Kinemage of the C-alpha trace (Angstrom):
@kinemage 1
@onewidth
@group {chain A} dominant
@subgroup {mainchain}
@vectorlist {calphas} color= white
{ca met a 1} P 10.357 -16.339 0.902
{ca asn a 2} L 13.198 -15.236 3.298
{ca ile a 3} L 12.050 -12.020 5.037
{ca asn a 4} L 15.529 -10.502 4.685
{ca phe a 5} L 15.388 -11.071 0.901
{ca gln a 6} L 11.981 -9.486 0.803
{ca arg a 7} L 13.288 -6.453 2.676
{ca lys a 8} L 16.261 -5.979 0.332
{ca val a 9} L 14.089 -6.328 -2.823
{ca asp a 10} L 11.513 -3.812 -1.313
{ca arg a 11} L 14.214 -1.356 -0.249
{ca tyr a 12} L 16.190 -1.165 -3.478
{ca ile a 13} L 13.937 -2.318 -6.289
{ca gly a 14} L 10.624 -1.376 -4.839
{ca ala a 15} L 11.671 2.150 -3.873
{ca phe a 16} L 13.244 2.708 -7.346
{ca ile a 17} L 9.987 1.547 -9.120
{ca cys a 18} L 7.912 3.817 -6.917
{ca trp a 19} L 10.298 6.730 -7.720
{ca leu a 20} L 10.051 5.848 -11.420
{ca phe a 21} L 6.266 5.742 -11.445
{ca ser a 22} L 6.188 9.073 -9.679
{ca leu a 23} L 8.101 10.679 -12.515
{ca phe a 24} L 5.420 9.669 -15.035
{ca his a 25} L 2.395 10.312 -12.915
{ca arg a 26} L 0.300 13.273 -13.694
{ca lys a 27} L -2.867 14.065 -11.854
{ca ser a 28} L -5.889 13.490 -14.038
{ca lys a 29} L -8.629 15.969 -14.105
{ca asp a 30} L -11.186 13.367 -13.308
{ca glu a 31} L -9.557 12.280 -10.030
{ca asp a 32} L -11.624 14.835 -8.088
{ca asp a 33} L -14.756 15.070 -10.196
{ca gly a 34} L -17.027 13.312 -7.714
{ca phe a 35} L -17.634 10.149 -9.787
{ca gln a 36} L -19.597 7.325 -8.087
{ca ala a 37} L -17.236 4.513 -7.239
{ca lys a 38} L -18.657 0.955 -7.764
{ca lys a 39} L -15.668 -1.275 -7.368
{ca phe a 40} L -13.258 -1.170 -4.361
{ca leu a 41} L -10.059 -3.253 -4.018
{ca val a 42} L -8.448 -3.536 -0.573
{ca ile a 43} L -4.806 -4.697 -0.630
{ca met a 44} L -3.571 -6.326 2.565
{ca leu a 45} L -0.878 -8.772 1.747
{ca ser a 46} L 0.678 -9.111 5.299
{ca glu a 47} L -0.247 -11.018 8.380
{ca met a 48} L -3.520 -12.704 9.105
{ca gly a 49} L -4.040 -10.670 12.353
{ca ser a 50} L -4.055 -7.515 10.299
{ca leu a 51} L -7.193 -8.610 8.409
{ca ile a 52} L -9.059 -8.956 11.656
{ca leu a 53} L -7.957 -5.590 12.837
{ca ala a 54} L -9.221 -4.226 9.495
{ca tyr a 55} L -12.728 -5.586 9.977
{ca pro a 56} L -14.232 -2.247 11.145
{ca met a 57} L -12.868 -0.593 7.918
{ca phe a 58} L -14.535 -3.229 5.787
{ca gln a 59} L -17.762 -2.712 7.636
{ca gln a 60} L -17.429 1.112 7.203
{ca leu a 61} L -16.907 0.677 3.442
{ca lys a 62} L -20.040 -1.434 3.145
{ca lys a 63} L -22.046 1.069 5.076
{ca arg a 64} L -20.758 4.162 3.207
{ca tyr a 65} L -20.973 2.674 -0.277
{ca pro a 66} L -23.950 0.276 -0.266
{ca gly a 67} L -24.234 -1.752 -3.386
{ca ala a 68} L -20.499 -1.404 -4.205
{ca asn a 69} L -18.449 -4.469 -5.022
{ca leu a 70} L -15.648 -5.158 -2.531
{ca tyr a 71} L -12.597 -7.126 -3.538
{ca gly a 72} L -9.510 -8.192 -1.632
{ca leu a 73} L -5.946 -8.836 -2.672
{ca leu a 74} L -3.806 -10.806 -0.140
{ca phe a 75} L -1.465 -13.763 0.203
{ca glu a 76} L -3.078 -17.082 -0.404
{ca lys a 77} L -2.359 -18.311 3.156
{ca asn a 78} L -4.569 -15.482 4.527
{ca lys a 79} L -7.624 -16.120 2.259
{ca glu a 80} L -9.392 -18.272 4.822
{ca val a 81} L -9.315 -15.478 7.464
{ca leu a 82} L -11.021 -12.972 5.101
{ca thr a 83} L -13.536 -15.673 4.124
{ca leu a 84} L -14.332 -16.219 7.817
{ca leu a 85} L -14.873 -12.417 8.302
{ca gly a 86} L -17.653 -12.558 5.614
{ca val a 87} L -16.964 -9.102 4.273
{ca thr a 88} L -16.740 -10.043 0.670
{ca pro a 89} L -17.676 -13.036 -1.340
{ca pro a 90} L -14.952 -15.703 -1.714
{ca glu a 91} L -14.980 -15.249 -5.528
{ca asn a 92} L -13.895 -11.588 -4.909
{ca ile a 93} L -10.762 -12.533 -3.127
{ca leu a 94} L -7.558 -12.359 -5.233
{ca thr a 95} L -4.548 -14.189 -3.939
{ca ile a 96} L -0.789 -14.338 -4.406
{ca arg a 97} L 1.495 -17.162 -3.267
{ca asp a 98} L 4.648 -16.277 -1.484
{ca thr a 99} L 6.418 -19.664 -1.394
{ca ser a 100} L 9.208 -18.559 -3.656
{ca phe a 101} L 10.238 -15.488 -5.570
{ca his a 102} L 9.566 -17.193 -8.902
{ca val a 103} L 5.995 -18.164 -7.841
{ca phe a 104} L 5.427 -14.751 -6.221
{ca ala a 105} L 6.447 -12.960 -9.467
{ca ile a 106} L 4.208 -15.176 -11.651
{ca asp a 107} L 1.245 -14.592 -9.278
{ca cys a 108} L 1.824 -10.881 -9.196
{ca leu a 109} L 1.433 -10.721 -12.992
{ca arg a 110} L -1.619 -12.866 -12.857
{ca ala a 111} L -3.266 -10.879 -10.141
{ca leu a 112} L -2.465 -7.611 -11.775
{ca asn a 113} L -4.085 -8.849 -15.024
{ca gln a 114} L -7.258 -9.864 -12.990
{ca ile a 115} L -7.395 -6.382 -11.365
{ca arg a 116} L -7.024 -4.596 -14.718
{ca lys a 117} L -9.935 -6.674 -16.132
{ca leu a 118} L -12.081 -5.823 -13.088
{ca lys a 119} L -11.703 -2.101 -13.852
{ca val a 120} L -11.725 -1.167 -10.133
{ca asp a 121} L -12.508 2.474 -9.220
{ca val a 122} L -10.803 2.721 -5.846
{ca val a 123} L -7.763 0.890 -4.402
{ca ile a 124} L -7.120 0.991 -0.675
{ca asp a 125} L -3.604 0.013 0.173
{ca cys a 126} L -3.386 -0.986 3.867
{ca glu a 127} L 0.219 -1.986 3.808
{ca leu a 128} L 2.747 -0.070 5.960
{ca phe a 129} L 5.884 -2.021 5.359
{ca ala a 130} L 6.003 -3.083 1.692
{ca arg a 131} L 6.136 -1.072 -1.516
{ca ile a 132} L 4.699 -3.969 -3.747
{ca ser a 133} L 1.157 -3.031 -2.695
{ca ser a 134} L 1.782 0.657 -3.714
{ca ile a 135} L 3.066 -0.587 -7.089
{ca phe a 136} L -0.154 -2.729 -7.417
{ca ser a 137} L -2.148 0.452 -6.601
{ca phe a 138} L -0.494 2.438 -9.365
{ca leu a 139} L -0.766 -0.242 -12.028
{ca ser a 140} L -4.360 -1.150 -11.175
{ca gly a 141} L -5.749 1.614 -13.274
{ca ala a 142} L -8.016 2.835 -10.410
{ca arg a 143} L -8.918 6.508 -10.448
{ca ile a 144} L -8.720 6.834 -6.629
{ca arg a 145} L -5.663 5.406 -4.837
{ca val a 146} L -5.736 5.511 -1.053
{ca gly a 147} L -2.645 4.659 1.001
{ca phe a 148} L -0.332 5.701 3.920
{ca his a 149} L 2.034 8.543 3.094
{ca pro a 150} L 4.860 10.004 5.173
{ca tyr a 151} L 4.211 13.699 4.425
{ca thr a 152} L 7.046 15.330 6.593
{ca gln a 153} L 8.015 12.081 8.333
{ca ala a 154} L 11.031 10.045 7.512
{ca gly a 155} L 10.566 6.608 5.956
{ca leu a 156} L 7.538 4.987 4.318
{ca tyr a 157} L 8.565 6.350 0.884
{ca arg a 158} L 6.037 4.837 -1.618
{ca gly a 159} L 6.047 7.386 -4.367
{ca ser a 160} L 3.940 10.432 -4.909
{ca phe a 161} L 1.242 8.859 -7.154
{ca ile a 162} L -1.161 8.096 -4.259
{ca asn a 163} L -3.945 10.617 -4.734
{ca arg a 164} L -5.605 10.057 -1.406
{ca pro a 165} L -2.559 10.119 0.903
{ca val a 166} L -3.157 9.351 4.591
{ca leu a 167} L -0.714 10.359 7.239
{ca phe a 168} L 0.416 7.284 9.149
{ca asn a 169} L 0.066 8.062 12.813
{ca pro a 170} L 1.969 5.687 15.191
{ca tyr a 171} L 0.034 7.041 18.119
{ca his a 172} L -3.386 5.672 16.940
{ca his a 173} L -4.468 2.126 16.936
{ca ile a 174} L -4.096 0.460 13.522
{ca ser a 175} L -7.878 -0.265 13.380
{ca arg a 176} L -8.616 3.439 13.570
{ca gln a 177} L -5.970 4.199 10.968
{ca phe a 178} L -7.573 1.709 8.607
{ca leu a 179} L -10.830 3.503 9.122
{ca thr a 180} L -9.070 6.728 8.242
{ca leu a 181} L -8.161 5.134 4.910
{ca ala a 182} L -11.848 4.609 4.250
{ca ala a 183} L -12.676 8.113 5.216
{ca ala a 184} L -10.000 9.580 2.946
{ca ile a 185} L -11.854 8.412 -0.228
{ca asp a 186} L -14.059 11.449 -0.253
{ca ser a 187} L -11.978 13.787 1.885
{ca val a 188} L -10.637 17.101 0.510
{ca ser a 189} L -8.586 18.156 3.542
{ca val a 190} L -4.684 18.002 3.822
{ca pro a 191} L -3.876 15.720 5.405
{ca lys a 192} L -6.961 13.589 4.606
{ca ala a 193} L -9.831 12.859 6.950
{ca lys a 194} L -9.630 15.782 9.327
{ca gln a 195} L -12.801 14.600 11.117
{ca pro a 196} L -13.213 12.539 14.260
{ca leu a 197} L -13.934 8.860 13.547
{ca gly a 198} L -16.613 8.877 16.327
{ca arg a 199} L -17.413 5.909 18.556
{ca thr a 200} L -16.903 3.177 15.951
{ca asn a 201} L -17.024 -0.382 17.339
{ca leu a 202} L -13.529 -1.847 16.751
{ca arg a 203} L -14.449 -5.363 17.823
{ca ala a 204} L -13.923 -8.305 15.675
{ca pro a 205} L -16.995 -10.420 14.882
{ca leu a 206} L -17.750 -13.528 16.815
{ca ile a 207} L -17.666 -16.524 14.431
{ca asp a 208} L -20.744 -18.690 14.903
{ca phe a 209} L -19.584 -22.344 14.416
{ca ala a 210} L -22.262 -25.041 14.356
{ca arg a 211} L -22.555 -27.148 17.490
{ca asp a 212} L -21.938 -30.369 15.608
{ca glu a 213} L -18.644 -28.900 14.240
{ca ile a 214} L -17.429 -28.116 17.735
{ca asp a 215} L -18.443 -31.454 19.156
{ca ala a 216} L -16.712 -33.278 16.276
{ca met a 217} L -13.447 -31.353 16.879
{ca gln a 218} L -13.564 -32.076 20.646
{ca ala a 219} L -14.286 -35.809 20.045
{ca arg a 220} L -11.390 -35.862 17.592
{ca leu a 221} L -9.030 -34.277 20.031
{ca arg a 222} L -10.019 -36.675 22.897
{ca ala a 223} L -9.628 -39.649 20.566
{ca asp a 224} L -6.144 -38.631 19.481
{ca phe a 225} L -4.958 -37.461 22.874
{ca ser a 226} L -6.662 -39.490 25.602
{ca ala a 227} L -4.488 -38.038 28.371
{ca val a 228} L -6.215 -34.711 27.954
{ca ala a 229} L -9.739 -36.036 27.547
{ca asp a 230} L -11.053 -35.332 31.082
{ca lys a 231} L -9.048 -32.174 31.706
{ca arg a 232} L -9.565 -28.497 31.055
{ca leu a 233} L -7.280 -27.593 28.139
{ca val a 234} L -4.916 -24.502 28.100
{ca leu a 235} L -3.356 -23.715 24.713
{ca ile a 236} L 0.083 -22.099 24.262
{ca tyr a 237} L 1.527 -20.616 21.171
{ca pro a 238} L 5.222 -20.155 21.649
{ca gly a 239} L 6.200 -19.513 17.972
{ca gly a 240} L 7.249 -16.119 16.659
{ca gly a 241} L 6.377 -16.803 13.003
{ca ile a 242} L 8.549 -14.873 10.616
{ca leu a 243} L 9.609 -12.532 13.496
{ca pro a 244} L 11.131 -14.823 16.164
{ca ile a 245} L 11.954 -11.619 18.292
{ca arg a 246} L 8.255 -11.488 19.190
{ca ala a 247} L 8.460 -14.808 21.163
{ca trp a 248} L 8.361 -15.013 24.955
{ca pro a 249} L 11.175 -17.338 25.982
{ca arg a 250} L 10.432 -20.992 25.442
{ca asn a 251} L 11.627 -22.083 28.925
{ca tyr a 252} L 9.041 -19.588 30.366
{ca tyr a 253} L 6.357 -21.351 28.413
{ca ser a 254} L 7.583 -24.740 29.733
{ca gln a 255} L 7.634 -23.409 33.272
{ca val a 256} L 4.067 -22.152 33.093
{ca ala a 257} L 2.910 -25.363 31.312
{ca gly a 258} L 4.616 -27.492 33.967
{ca glu a 259} L 2.801 -25.634 36.751
{ca leu a 260} L -0.511 -25.799 35.092
{ca ile a 261} L -0.199 -29.523 34.566
{ca lys a 262} L 0.661 -29.924 38.313
{ca lys a 263} L -2.673 -28.152 39.080
{ca gly a 264} L -4.667 -30.693 36.931
{ca tyr a 265} L -4.833 -28.817 33.618
{ca ala a 266} L -3.818 -30.175 30.184
{ca val a 267} L -1.578 -28.049 27.952
{ca gly a 268} L -1.704 -28.164 24.142
{ca val a 269} L 1.126 -26.496 22.145
{ca val a 270} L -0.401 -24.905 18.955
{ca gly a 271} L 1.373 -23.632 15.908
{ca leu a 272} L 2.294 -24.458 12.330
{ca ala a 273} L 4.113 -27.745 11.439
{ca glu a 274} L 7.398 -25.731 11.384
{ca asp a 275} L 6.962 -25.076 15.117
{ca arg a 276} L 7.234 -28.729 15.836
{ca asp a 277} L 10.851 -28.570 17.212
{ca leu a 278} L 9.732 -25.868 19.604
{ca ala a 279} L 6.766 -28.015 20.754
{ca thr a 280} L 9.092 -31.094 21.179
{ca ala a 281} L 11.317 -29.083 23.477
{ca ile a 282} L 8.423 -27.943 25.648
{ca leu a 283} L 7.055 -31.506 25.798
{ca ser a 284} L 10.362 -32.729 26.846
{ca asp a 285} L 10.664 -30.122 29.539
{ca cys a 286} L 7.211 -31.010 30.979
{ca his a 287} L 7.694 -34.830 30.545
{ca asn a 288} L 4.005 -35.447 31.100
{ca pro a 289} L 1.350 -36.951 28.942
{ca ala a 290} L -1.011 -34.051 29.732
{ca cys a 291} L 1.198 -31.826 27.617
{ca val a 292} L 0.465 -32.548 23.930
{ca asp a 293} L 1.862 -31.298 20.576
{ca leu a 294} L -0.871 -29.796 18.483
{ca thr a 295} L 1.496 -28.067 16.000
{ca gly a 296} L 0.324 -28.841 12.501
{ca tyr a 297} L -2.652 -30.623 13.991
{ca thr a 298} L -5.179 -28.100 12.827
{ca arg a 299} L -5.118 -27.996 9.035
{ca thr a 300} L -6.956 -24.749 8.781
{ca val a 301} L -7.556 -21.531 10.818
{ca ser a 302} L -11.239 -22.712 11.266
{ca glu a 303} L -10.076 -25.939 12.909
{ca leu a 304} L -7.911 -23.901 15.350
{ca met a 305} L -10.789 -21.640 16.126
{ca leu a 306} L -12.895 -24.724 16.773
{ca ile a 307} L -10.524 -25.796 19.482
{ca phe a 308} L -10.760 -22.174 20.846
{ca gln a 309} L -14.523 -22.857 21.316
{ca phe a 310} L -13.966 -25.287 24.065
{ca ala a 311} L -10.417 -24.663 25.443
{ca ala a 312} L -10.206 -22.741 28.682
{ca leu a 313} L -7.376 -20.385 27.922
{ca leu a 314} L -4.835 -19.245 25.227
{ca ile a 315} L -1.309 -18.005 26.155
{ca thr a 316} L 0.290 -16.646 23.096
{ca asn a 317} L 2.845 -14.379 21.555
{ca asp a 318} L 1.779 -11.303 19.533
{ca gly a 319} L 0.412 -12.746 16.281
{ca gly a 320} L -2.536 -14.312 14.533
{ca pro a 321} L -3.712 -16.602 17.306
{ca gly a 322} L -4.340 -13.709 19.677
{ca gln a 323} L -6.422 -11.913 17.113
{ca phe a 324} L -8.282 -15.140 16.208
{ca ala a 325} L -9.169 -15.501 19.940
{ca ala a 326} L -11.151 -12.236 19.805
{ca met a 327} L -13.606 -14.013 17.413
{ca thr a 328} L -14.236 -16.807 19.833
{ca pro a 329} L -15.226 -17.337 23.534
{ca ile a 330} L -11.682 -18.147 24.671
{ca pro a 331} L -9.808 -15.668 26.947
{ca ala a 332} L -6.268 -14.967 26.004
{ca ile a 333} L -3.048 -13.782 27.621
{ca ile a 334} L -0.864 -12.029 24.926
{ca phe a 335} L 2.726 -10.874 25.097
{ca tyr a 336} L 3.832 -7.616 23.449
{ca gly a 337} L 7.291 -5.883 23.526
{ca pro a 338} L 8.883 -5.579 20.127
{ca glu a 339} L 5.432 -4.216 19.020
{ca thr a 340} L 3.042 -2.279 21.043
{ca pro a 341} L -0.630 -3.267 22.046
{ca asp a 342} L -1.533 0.502 21.670
{ca leu a 343} L -1.107 0.018 17.957
{ca tyr a 344} L -1.871 -3.744 17.452
{ca gly a 345} L -3.728 -4.979 20.494
{ca pro a 346} L -6.983 -6.923 19.873
{ca ala a 347} L -10.267 -5.163 20.724
{ca asp a 348} L -11.114 -7.883 23.032
{ca glu a 349} L -12.320 -7.494 26.619
{ca lys a 350} L -11.358 -11.142 27.267
{ca ala a 351} L -7.720 -10.496 26.513
{ca thr a 352} L -5.051 -9.787 29.055
{ca ile a 353} L -2.001 -7.888 27.757
{ca phe a 354} L 1.486 -8.252 29.218
{ca tyr a 355} L 3.616 -5.433 27.866
{ca asn a 356} L 6.979 -4.218 29.272
{ca pro a 357} L 7.649 -0.745 27.543
{ca leu a 358} L 11.416 -0.524 27.886
{ca pro a 359} L 13.040 2.585 26.380
{ca cys a 360} L 13.686 0.630 23.152
{ca ser a 361} L 10.254 -0.839 22.868
{ca pro a 362} L 8.472 -0.956 20.524
{ca cys a 363} L 11.331 -1.576 18.053
{ca leu a 364} L 9.414 -3.027 15.089
{ca thr a 365} L 7.819 -0.165 13.316
{ca ala a 366} L 6.610 1.057 9.896
{ca phe a 367} L 9.748 3.141 9.722
{ca asn a 368} L 12.190 0.300 9.878
{ca his a 369} L 10.329 -2.355 7.768
{ca arg a 370} L 9.915 -4.334 11.108
{ca asn a 371} L 13.693 -4.922 11.044
{ca ser a 372} L 14.576 -4.545 14.755
{ca pro a 373} L 17.908 -3.151 15.739
{ca cys a 374} L 17.825 -5.564 18.723
{ca asp a 375} L 20.613 -8.260 18.892
{ca gly a 376} L 18.007 -10.771 19.602
{ca asp a 377} L 18.131 -10.344 23.384
{ca asn a 378} L 14.550 -9.285 23.680
{ca gln a 379} L 14.566 -8.114 27.206
{ca cys a 380} L 11.164 -6.551 26.734
{ca leu a 381} L 9.767 -10.081 26.764
{ca lys a 382} L 12.394 -11.774 28.977
{ca gln a 383} L 11.471 -9.409 31.809
{ca ile a 384} L 7.905 -10.589 31.843
{ca pro a 385} L 8.254 -13.246 34.719
{ca pro a 386} L 6.539 -16.525 34.288
{ca glu a 387} L 5.378 -16.351 37.829
{ca gln a 388} L 3.182 -13.365 37.036
{ca val a 389} L 1.814 -14.944 33.965
{ca leu a 390} L 1.017 -18.160 35.913
{ca lys a 391} L -0.805 -16.184 38.572
{ca lys a 392} L -2.959 -14.451 36.030
{ca ala a 393} L -3.596 -17.599 34.089
{ca leu a 394} L -4.925 -19.310 37.357
{ca glu a 395} L -7.130 -16.295 38.078
{ca ile a 396} L -8.734 -16.527 34.615
{ca leu a 397} L -9.163 -20.296 34.881
{ca gln a 398} L -10.601 -20.302 38.321
{ca ala a 399} L -13.103 -17.437 37.407
{ca ser a 400} L -14.479 -19.312 34.464
């Protein structure tokens, strides 16, 4: 679905439904009677990278509530990531397709029916930007509903029926805020979870692929792209996904790719099939067989992460690939600007962050539905010079 259409539906229809539900909501006596929760549903519909940043929260839930059944509700395209994390059985993952509004509406009704049949005790709503998850939380029938709440802040209105409201804090990394959602389940303070989180490990897990899987992917790549067979491979992800404003300029990627090729490296442009035009432009700029188009080449996230096992470096915009890299041996260079690494950066010692905090940066926030006021001239990224990125890339490559 078109993201602007989603924003309008959420702003007008979603807010109205949340207001309506709040009118009919009454606090039940048993909401605070200390019952033992056995079924937990985590709602995280948005981007794949957020699932990886929520990994510490999933681990905390399993530790604090051993024996509890953990379920997830997310977009179908993100199911593989949650499966890779191994925090809940695949059969406990409920999905919704977002290919069109008609399909989305039908899947929402189907998912809601599944949730009601499960009779979940706790719903943890991890979304910041959409009210549909809050509506799911209310209609789930769960006795405990955890989610972000504005309190005295503007924006983020999601009704008053969340009975474990957590203050959204833009000064804390989102992984820590997800941990606060878990801590809020048993909290009695206002706001919830007025206790330090401690020295919790925020790192994503390393995915252990079988050696034969890695070798097979490497052999496939060499067979399909013979020009890169004997070279060290640098991957670049120039796409911005549904938020093009997050993309470092395409000509900058071309410049860095061209210089890396001159120094004997191969460059692979990764992304979805819809990123092919972008890849074609970069290949045209480089005009060298050592620059290859891998957009749409990997059919799954697992296949992309298999290439990460033997590639030498990833250069990427803020988004899923940078988070996936944290679960593999590949070092990454990641660009931020419209969003801040202080909130969304990977917990990865191998990652190098380029961030230019202009007075208007970050401009994509929970308070504006990630609808930037920028006119498209993303100077926060354009002012990151390709010469500096190339220098850092060569330092990483030469050190490994």
